Structure formats: C-alpha cells, structure tokens
C-alpha positions as MATLAB code, in Angstrom:
seq = 'MTNRALVLAALANGRSVVRQPLRSRDTELMAAALRVLGASVADDGDDWVVAGGRLVCSGDRIDVGNAGTVARFVPPVAALATGAVLFDGDPRVRERPLGPLLAALQFLGASLDRVDGLPVTVRGTGSLRGGEVVLDASQSSQLVSGLLLSAPRFDLGLTVRHEGPPLPSAPHLAMTVEALRAAGAAVEDTSFGTWVVKPGPLQPRDAVVEPDLSTAAAYLVAPLVAGGSVTVPSWPADSSQPGALLPSLLSEFGASVSPGLTVTAGALHGVDVDLRDAGELTPVLAALACFADGPSTFRGVAHLRLQETDRLAALVRELNGLGGDVREIDDGLEVRPRPLHGGTFRTYDDHRIAMAGAVVGLGVEGVLVEDVATTRKTVPDFVGSWTRMLALA';
ca = [
      -8.718 -102.024  -65.807;
      -6.068 -104.751  -65.692;
      -8.204 -107.181  -67.682;
      -9.115 -104.543  -70.258;
      -5.420 -103.715  -70.695;
      -4.503 -107.399  -71.052;
      -7.140 -108.034  -73.743;
      -6.133 -104.985  -75.780;
      -2.458 -105.923  -75.501;
      -3.189 -109.446  -76.756;
      -5.016 -107.997  -79.769;
      -2.275 -105.456  -80.599;
       0.608 -106.267  -82.922;
       3.779 -106.119  -80.855;
       4.981 -105.822  -77.300;
       2.921 -104.120  -74.622;
       3.592 -103.634  -70.916;
       0.815 -103.634  -68.327;
       2.307 -101.725  -65.424;
       1.194 -102.025  -61.790;
      -1.496 -104.583  -62.674;
      -3.844 -105.998  -60.107;
      -2.607 -109.499  -59.301;
      -5.626 -111.513  -58.205;
      -7.550 -114.622  -59.164;
      -9.571 -112.785  -61.833;
      -6.542 -111.254  -63.547;
      -4.526 -114.455  -63.328;
      -7.418 -116.269  -65.018;
      -7.404 -113.599  -67.744;
      -3.661 -113.945  -68.316;
      -4.019 -117.734  -68.492;
      -6.949 -117.459  -70.940;
      -4.996 -115.216  -73.302;
      -2.040 -117.619  -73.189;
      -4.388 -120.418  -74.329;
      -5.312 -118.218  -77.303;
      -1.660 -117.801  -78.254;
      -0.667 -114.502  -76.654;
       2.484 -114.348  -74.560;
       1.873 -112.927  -71.081;
       5.102 -112.929  -69.064;
       6.147 -111.560  -65.690;
       8.610 -108.666  -65.596;
       8.926 -107.822  -61.935;
       5.587 -106.401  -60.879;
       4.528 -105.847  -64.490;
       3.164 -108.059  -67.256;
       4.761 -108.018  -70.717;
       2.336 -109.067  -73.445;
       3.192 -110.063  -77.011;
       0.048 -110.131  -79.110;
      -1.107 -110.019  -82.691;
      -1.993 -113.122  -84.651;
      -3.602 -115.587  -82.242;
      -3.529 -119.375  -82.559;
      -5.037 -121.560  -79.846;
      -2.439 -123.490  -77.872;
      -5.028 -125.364  -75.783;
      -8.612 -126.494  -75.990;
     -10.091 -125.176  -72.704;
     -10.296 -121.860  -70.889;
     -11.221 -121.697  -67.201;
     -13.093 -118.456  -66.485;
     -13.506 -119.213  -62.762;
     -16.273 -116.896  -61.560;
     -14.825 -113.879  -63.360;
     -17.399 -111.993  -65.393;
     -14.659 -110.116  -67.243;
     -13.035 -113.354  -68.425;
     -16.350 -114.986  -69.359;
     -17.471 -111.911  -71.323;
     -14.274 -110.334  -72.668;
     -12.496 -113.437  -73.990;
     -15.019 -115.266  -76.272;
     -14.821 -112.442  -78.870;
     -11.024 -112.714  -78.720;
     -11.328 -116.489  -79.257;
     -13.434 -115.829  -82.358;
     -10.451 -113.885  -83.755;
      -8.001 -116.703  -82.968;
      -7.485 -119.833  -85.016;
      -8.788 -123.012  -83.389;
     -11.596 -124.234  -81.156;
     -11.685 -123.647  -77.407;
     -14.196 -124.557  -74.681;
     -15.118 -121.928  -72.070;
     -16.299 -123.058  -68.639;
     -15.718 -122.210  -64.985;
     -17.126 -122.329  -61.472;
     -20.736 -123.577  -61.074;
     -22.027 -120.054  -60.335;
     -20.647 -118.579  -63.565;
     -22.994 -120.824  -65.573;
     -25.889 -118.894  -63.993;
     -24.520 -115.431  -64.740;
     -25.744 -113.423  -67.774;
     -23.821 -114.251  -70.956;
     -26.428 -115.240  -73.550;
     -26.955 -111.788  -75.112;
     -23.226 -111.466  -75.833;
     -22.950 -114.971  -77.303;
     -26.000 -114.440  -79.505;
     -24.577 -111.113  -80.690;
     -21.210 -112.722  -81.382;
     -22.854 -115.426  -83.478;
     -24.850 -112.787  -85.376;
     -21.582 -110.994  -86.147;
     -20.155 -114.138  -87.753;
     -18.654 -116.266  -84.966;
     -19.071 -120.042  -84.808;
     -20.356 -121.232  -81.406;
     -22.001 -124.467  -80.317;
     -24.576 -122.629  -78.137;
     -25.605 -119.084  -77.326;
     -27.423 -119.414  -74.003;
     -24.471 -119.556  -71.599;
     -21.545 -121.635  -70.415;
     -20.066 -124.066  -71.200;
     -19.615 -122.891  -74.792;
     -17.160 -123.787  -77.523;
     -15.930 -120.990  -79.801;
     -14.447 -122.067  -83.132;
     -12.187 -119.269  -84.261;
     -11.110 -118.794  -87.857;
      -8.665 -115.931  -87.367;
     -11.115 -113.206  -88.354;
     -14.671 -112.032  -87.734;
     -17.006 -110.097  -90.003;
     -18.472 -107.718  -87.414;
     -21.064 -105.135  -88.387;
     -24.155 -103.923  -86.534;
     -25.910 -105.674  -83.661;
     -28.570 -104.951  -81.045;
     -28.611 -106.526  -77.595;
     -30.125 -106.097  -74.143;
     -27.239 -105.465  -71.737;
     -29.389 -104.405  -68.788;
     -28.090 -107.331  -66.722;
     -24.419 -106.379  -67.115;
     -22.507 -103.621  -68.880;
     -19.771 -106.199  -69.511;
     -21.957 -107.671  -72.265;
     -21.232 -104.509  -74.259;
     -17.630 -104.111  -73.103;
     -16.804 -107.659  -74.187;
     -17.814 -106.878  -77.767;
     -16.225 -103.429  -77.849;
     -12.753 -104.556  -76.767;
     -12.300 -106.864  -79.770;
     -14.244 -104.696  -82.221;
     -11.259 -102.898  -83.850;
     -10.104 -106.289  -85.132;
     -13.479 -107.108  -86.749;
     -13.404 -106.769  -90.545;
     -16.246 -104.225  -90.540;
     -15.695 -102.881  -87.055;
     -18.770 -102.792  -84.839;
     -21.888 -100.805  -84.125;
     -23.612 -102.076  -80.995;
     -26.880 -100.698  -79.643;
     -28.401 -101.466  -76.262;
     -32.176 -101.903  -76.193;
     -33.854 -102.675  -72.899;
     -34.042 -101.402  -69.315;
     -31.405  -98.855  -68.241;
     -27.819 -100.064  -68.339;
     -26.097 -100.578  -64.970;
     -22.503  -99.593  -64.229;
     -22.122  -96.912  -66.895;
     -18.643  -95.956  -65.566;
     -17.396  -99.409  -66.547;
     -18.360  -98.694  -70.156;
     -16.531  -95.373  -69.944;
     -13.475  -97.302  -68.742;
     -13.719  -99.580  -71.782;
     -14.003  -96.671  -74.218;
     -11.057  -94.876  -72.589;
      -8.923  -98.033  -72.779;
      -9.793  -98.527  -76.462;
      -8.919  -94.944  -77.364;
      -5.637  -95.170  -75.447;
      -4.791  -98.210  -77.612;
      -5.460  -96.250  -80.806;
      -9.041  -97.325  -81.555;
     -11.583  -94.934  -83.043;
     -14.707  -95.087  -80.884;
     -17.855  -92.969  -81.109;
     -20.166  -93.005  -78.097;
     -22.013  -89.700  -78.426;
     -25.396  -91.327  -79.151;
     -26.917  -92.648  -75.913;
     -26.900  -96.448  -75.780;
     -24.945  -96.829  -79.028;
     -21.228  -97.412  -79.584;
     -19.429  -97.369  -82.932;
     -15.901  -98.805  -83.251;
     -14.034  -98.415  -86.537;
     -11.896 -101.304  -87.828;
      -8.169 -100.775  -87.506;
      -5.015 -101.923  -85.745;
      -4.549 -101.617  -82.007;
      -1.264 -100.107  -80.847;
       1.090 -101.848  -78.421;
       1.734  -99.563  -75.473;
       2.642  -99.124  -71.843;
      -0.612  -99.185  -69.851;
      -0.434  -98.016  -66.241;
      -3.237  -99.453  -64.108;
      -4.893  -97.160  -61.553;
      -5.462  -98.300  -57.962;
      -8.694 -100.280  -57.549;
     -11.015  -97.635  -56.128;
     -14.027  -99.899  -55.574;
     -11.995 -102.263  -53.426;
     -10.839  -99.273  -51.380;
     -14.417  -98.938  -50.108;
     -13.978 -101.456  -47.297;
     -10.890  -99.653  -46.000;
     -12.351  -96.171  -46.363;
     -15.504  -96.966  -44.383;
     -13.503  -98.523  -41.534;
     -13.104  -95.303  -39.505;
     -16.835  -94.638  -39.723;
     -17.375  -97.873  -37.787;
     -14.262  -98.066  -35.611;
     -13.221  -94.405  -35.267;
     -10.039  -92.680  -36.401;
      -9.087  -92.047  -40.003;
      -7.793  -93.865  -43.064;
      -5.669  -92.491  -45.901;
      -5.456  -94.048  -49.352;
      -2.407  -92.526  -51.087;
      -2.288  -91.862  -54.833;
      -6.047  -91.515  -55.163;
      -6.592  -90.392  -58.785;
      -7.735  -86.796  -59.201;
      -9.871  -87.882  -62.163;
     -11.061  -91.433  -62.823;
     -13.910  -93.147  -64.660;
     -13.952  -95.963  -62.101;
     -17.230  -96.363  -60.157;
     -15.213  -96.164  -56.942;
     -14.486  -92.520  -57.745;
     -17.941  -91.830  -56.282;
     -16.777  -92.906  -52.812;
     -15.671  -89.478  -51.500;
     -19.080  -87.924  -52.180;
     -20.955  -90.996  -50.912;
     -18.995  -91.108  -47.655;
     -19.517  -87.372  -47.165;
     -23.243  -88.055  -47.432;
     -22.893  -90.644  -44.675;
     -21.299  -87.954  -42.497;
     -17.590  -88.621  -42.939;
     -14.994  -85.866  -43.164;
     -13.244  -86.384  -46.510;
     -10.081  -84.523  -47.506;
      -7.844  -84.794  -50.595;
      -5.258  -87.465  -50.528;
      -7.647  -89.369  -49.907;
      -8.259  -89.251  -46.125;
     -11.553  -90.261  -44.522;
     -12.142  -89.354  -40.865;
     -14.931  -90.553  -38.602;
     -17.929  -88.321  -38.099;
     -21.546  -88.668  -37.007;
     -22.841  -91.533  -39.165;
     -26.136  -90.751  -40.905;
     -28.476  -92.832  -43.007;
     -28.575  -92.174  -46.765;
     -30.913  -92.622  -49.718;
     -28.757  -93.179  -52.810;
     -28.986  -94.567  -56.337;
     -26.012  -96.871  -56.924;
     -26.857  -97.953  -60.494;
     -23.456  -96.650  -61.637;
     -21.543  -98.206  -58.735;
     -23.425 -101.315  -57.679;
     -20.299 -103.083  -56.454;
     -20.115 -100.598  -53.566;
     -23.484 -101.776  -52.203;
     -22.322 -104.638  -49.932;
     -19.802 -102.538  -48.000;
     -22.106  -99.506  -47.816;
     -25.019 -101.673  -46.643;
     -22.805 -103.037  -43.867;
     -21.834  -99.470  -42.940;
     -25.486  -98.398  -42.906;
     -26.184 -100.876  -40.093;
     -24.292  -98.510  -37.748;
     -25.947  -95.253  -38.867;
     -28.303  -93.095  -36.808;
     -31.191  -93.619  -39.219;
     -32.429  -95.819  -42.068;
     -30.766  -96.080  -45.478;
     -32.024  -97.036  -48.923;
     -29.847  -98.251  -51.794;
     -31.565  -98.114  -55.188;
     -30.780  -99.045  -58.780;
     -28.983 -102.298  -57.970;
     -31.385 -105.068  -59.008;
     -28.594 -106.428  -61.238;
     -26.684 -107.472  -58.099;
     -28.942 -110.524  -57.952;
     -27.016 -111.902  -60.960;
     -23.413 -111.435  -59.848;
     -20.957 -113.725  -58.046;
     -23.926 -114.575  -55.840;
     -27.333 -112.985  -55.370;
     -25.799 -110.153  -53.395;
     -29.075 -108.632  -52.245;
     -30.365 -111.899  -50.816;
     -26.970 -112.665  -49.263;
     -26.795 -109.297  -47.500;
     -30.331 -109.649  -46.135;
     -29.642 -113.169  -44.895;
     -26.290 -112.452  -43.259;
     -26.997 -109.022  -41.758;
     -30.343 -110.148  -40.396;
     -28.689 -113.290  -39.062;
     -26.638 -111.004  -36.808;
     -29.758 -109.179  -35.591;
     -30.094 -106.605  -38.362;
     -33.210 -105.264  -40.042;
     -32.494 -105.326  -43.783;
     -35.025 -106.039  -46.519;
     -35.046 -106.249  -50.278;
     -36.991 -103.816  -52.422;
     -37.539 -104.197  -56.176;
     -34.266 -102.538  -57.128;
     -32.194 -102.613  -53.971;
     -32.114 -102.699  -50.189;
     -33.501 -100.900  -47.166;
     -31.426 -100.927  -43.957;
     -32.897  -99.980  -40.570;
     -30.145  -99.881  -37.942;
     -30.510 -101.793  -34.718;
     -27.993 -103.479  -32.373;
     -26.146 -106.420  -33.910;
     -24.630 -109.457  -32.218;
     -21.809 -111.831  -33.065;
     -22.071 -114.916  -35.243;
     -20.950 -116.419  -38.521;
     -21.099 -114.233  -41.628;
     -21.190 -116.453  -44.724;
     -19.604 -115.182  -47.936;
     -21.004 -117.347  -50.782;
     -17.691 -117.313  -52.690;
     -18.198 -113.558  -53.184;
     -15.363 -111.147  -52.442;
     -17.667 -108.156  -51.916;
     -19.803 -110.041  -49.376;
     -16.655 -111.060  -47.504;
     -15.534 -107.429  -47.312;
     -18.972 -106.446  -45.997;
     -18.527 -109.029  -43.248;
     -15.138 -107.578  -42.328;
     -16.728 -104.131  -41.970;
     -19.434 -105.521  -39.661;
     -16.718 -107.181  -37.601;
     -15.166 -103.791  -36.834;
     -18.252 -102.773  -34.884;
     -19.561 -106.072  -33.493;
     -17.747 -108.440  -31.152;
     -17.488 -112.074  -32.224;
     -18.156 -111.920  -35.974;
     -16.568 -114.810  -37.884;
     -16.245 -114.104  -41.616;
     -16.455 -117.505  -43.232;
     -14.051 -118.241  -46.126;
     -12.536 -114.763  -46.136;
      -9.975 -116.126  -48.631;
     -12.601 -115.604  -51.352;
     -11.404 -111.970  -51.352;
      -8.463 -113.191  -53.427;
     -10.762 -112.796  -56.422;
      -9.759 -109.125  -56.455;
      -7.469 -108.597  -53.425;
      -4.579 -111.059  -53.113;
      -3.848 -110.177  -49.465;
      -7.038 -108.759  -47.983;
      -6.495 -110.251  -44.522;
      -2.891 -109.037  -44.384;
      -3.657 -105.500  -45.538;
      -6.745 -105.286  -43.280;
      -4.675 -106.413  -40.294;
      -1.905 -103.923  -41.075;
      -4.444 -101.101  -41.318;
      -5.844 -101.974  -37.878;
      -2.356 -102.266  -36.408;
      -1.654  -98.680  -37.482;
      -4.846  -97.360  -35.903;
];
C-alpha cells in the first residue's frame, strides 16, 4: 500500500502526503527510485511528502534491491520520465518474473534495451502511447499492477488483459484498483481478467496507509504455539489486503478470534486451505501447522517458487532439517506434524522465511534463526517488536 501510494503521488501534479507509511527496505528503495526519476519525496515526521508531476531523471541507475514492487511498478513510471535509467538489484531479483511486463511496456511504446528481465535500461521520453495489451501474469499479479498504476498518464490510457493460468494474489490487484480510484483515476474491472484505465490526471491527496495485515500473521499465530493471546489494535473492519483473511484462517486452525483483533490459543488443528489469494501467509502458517494435531495442506501457491527465494523448497528444507515432515506438491505444501528439535533455520534473504523460523522457535528449544535482519525488507524492527510481545506475555 505504501509503494502504491508513493507511485501515484509521484505521477500526480502537486503535493501529496503519504501518512503512516511503512518504513522498510522495500519502501525506502521505492522512495529512492522515485527521487531518481525527479519526484521529491521528503520526510515530514512519520509521513512522506511527495511532489510529483513532470518527471526528469536526476540519475542514471535505480536499485530495486529484491523488491518486486520496485522492479515492477517503477519501469512504467520511468517510461513517462525524460531520460534513460538502468534498473538492477540483488542477484535474486534477476531471476524473478518481469519479462511479461517489460514486453508489454515495449508494445505500448516504451524504449527498452531488453524485455526478458533485469538489468534493463528504460529510455523515457516524457510520454507513452499506451493502448491495449495482453500478457500472462500468472507468475505475479504485480505484472498487472505495475502497468495499471501508470496507466492514467498514458496518452491512450490502458486496456490490459491477462491470458494464462489463474492469477495469484487477486486481493493485491484489488488494492491497486482502489488506490487508483482514490487518486481520481477511472478504472473498469468488471470483466474478469481485464482492466481498463482511462487517460486523465491523477489527483494529489493525503493517503493514509493501513497496518500491514500480512506481516501481522507471525504475531497472531504466536499464541497458538506458545499459549496466551495477542491483540493487534486498529485492525481494519474492511480491507482488500490478503492478510484480511487471517481471522477466518486462524479460526479454522482452532484459535479463538474476537474483534479488535485478539487471537487466543485453542486446540490446534490441521487445515486444508487454498491460499492462492494470500500466498505470502504460507510460510508462517506452514510453521504453525507443524504444531497441529493433524496434517495440513496448503494449495494454490506454486507461484511462491518465484519470490524472494523458492519459498516452498526453503520451507521443506528448513522444517525437515529440524525433524519435520513437510513435502512439496504441485501447487503447494503438505505438513505432517511430528516432534521437532533445535538447530539452525536458514532464511535465504527472505523476510517471510525468517518470520516462519521465529514462529518455530516459540515451540522448539534451541532454534537459531539465521540472518533474522532480513525481516527489515518489510518490518524495520522485527526483533524488537517480537521481543516486546514476548515480554508482555
């Protein structure tokens, strides 16, 4: 939500405020990328003030780190700026899906030196034709979101149609459409797999960022492993975030869930769930499933093999390395609980895998989560907040 708000503010004419943004590696990389393209992104206490509009490159390189949102949301913005800029980042990001977006961007009139992935140079001319394009976004919904966010500034607007296997993470696309409409864009998404964005100006505005519900997963499952209860204040009553599914998912596991949001320990049961819409919850829920009274199956998450790391393979390797019985299936994981033992839990530079390790450590003596600082990708003080939560227990 923070990165969507930052992109739309950079493309709007005037001064916007992004209030209560997530401050993490991914959002700092986004702010830095937009500054390279000529937008002003300045601190104002806890908020970011963004002055956008006409964009002129002030540098020749953008570091996307391992942030899918930066790698996929910013190249279309660069095509609308004036000047050439090289996109590159961490070694893993070169392996993550980007080609369909780059090919679509070139088809819509952008000048790029390649369309199969990073590193890529985008030569912006200050405008982009736009029009109609078809792509396969089955590997990441961000391939569509990246095009949609800049689409109001395209001369002809944009009609984008997904053709291919089912799209993962549909709530993320709903978040993109909501953010566009809040910024004054006209978006039609009533036809399944097709989005139409009319050309027109984006409005500067105050954008208030919701709490990160997916990241709350690690904290909310803690009482199901360690006992007690956890409350997350200010849980939105209505949200398009994938993490909004957590209350119902944890109830299925056997937790007592009450508004607020408070989760209290209960008898922990195995589950059989389709997480296509909320794949990022899989690592933490798979860790939780290791402590259940029966087996669990997580389906619809084959796309996790192409994220910060191959998350399915990483979970199998690390949970089984501690004595677990976890195996991959075509589109997910099966977890059969059995006693675990201590050891090192590697994280593969992946914040979600690190959080899964922290959950395992609540129920198993002697678990060392290697490089837990990788959580800074989305949580600037995971260790501090985790420790404070345990101190209050």
